[in-house]
C-alpha positions in Angstrom: -12.3 -37.4 -42.0 -14.9 -35.2 -40.2 -14.3 -31.5 -39.4 -13.1 -30.7 -35.9 -13.8 -27.5 -34.0 -11.9 -25.6 -31.2 -13.4 -25.4 -27.7 -12.3 -23.1 -24.9 -12.7 -24.3 -21.3 -13.5 -20.9 -19.7 -12.7 -22.3 -16.2 -9.1 -22.9 -17.4 -8.8 -19.8 -19.6 -6.7 -17.0 -18.1 -7.6 -14.5 -20.9 -4.1 -14.2 -22.1 -5.3 -14.1 -25.7 -2.4 -16.2 -27.1 -4.9 -18.5 -29.0 -6.4 -15.5 -30.7 -3.0 -14.0 -31.5 -1.7 -17.1 -33.1 -4.9 -18.0 -35.0 -4.3 -17.6 -38.8 -7.9 -18.3 -39.8 -9.9 -15.6 -41.4 -12.1 -14.6 -39.7 -10.3 -15.3 -36.5 -11.8 -18.2 -34.6 -11.4 -16.6 -31.2 -12.5 -13.3 -29.6 -12.1 -11.8 -26.2 -15.3 -11.7 -24.1 -14.6 -9.8 -20.9 -11.5 -11.4 -19.3 -11.8 -14.7 -21.2 -11.6 -15.9 -24.8 -14.5 -17.5 -26.6 -14.9 -19.3 -29.9 -16.9 -17.1 -32.3 -16.1 -18.6 -35.7 -15.6 -22.3 -35.3 -16.2 -23.0 -39.0 -13.2 -20.9 -39.9 -10.8 -23.2 -38.0 -8.2 -24.8 -40.2 -7.2 -27.4 -37.6 -3.6 -26.2 -37.6 -3.5 -26.8 -33.8 -1.5 -23.6 -33.1 -4.0 -22.5 -30.5 -3.5 -25.8 -28.7 0.3 -25.5 -28.7 0.3 -21.9 -27.4 -2.3 -22.1 -24.6 -0.4 -22.1 -21.3 -3.3 -23.7 -19.3 -4.4 -26.1 -22.0 -7.8 -24.5 -22.1 -8.2 -25.0 -25.8 -9.1 -28.4 -27.1 -10.4 -29.7 -30.4 -13.8 -31.4 -30.5 -15.8 -33.2 -33.2 -19.0 -31.2 -33.0 -19.8 -27.5 -32.9 -22.4 -28.4 -30.2 -19.5 -29.3 -27.9 -18.0 -25.8 -28.1 
């Protein structure tokens, strides 16, 4: 099975930071950039899907390529 990576749709992101708060990866996959969240360490993702579950606007998805992030 190939590695999957998180992606944030910045148009849907409200900047609540829930994805970053729930991320257990080290280093954290997400980081605030202005009033939005961005993916900064996609390789650290453990594919636990907690970020998907907690995002109120469904701005976080999982993709099959880092290039899609």
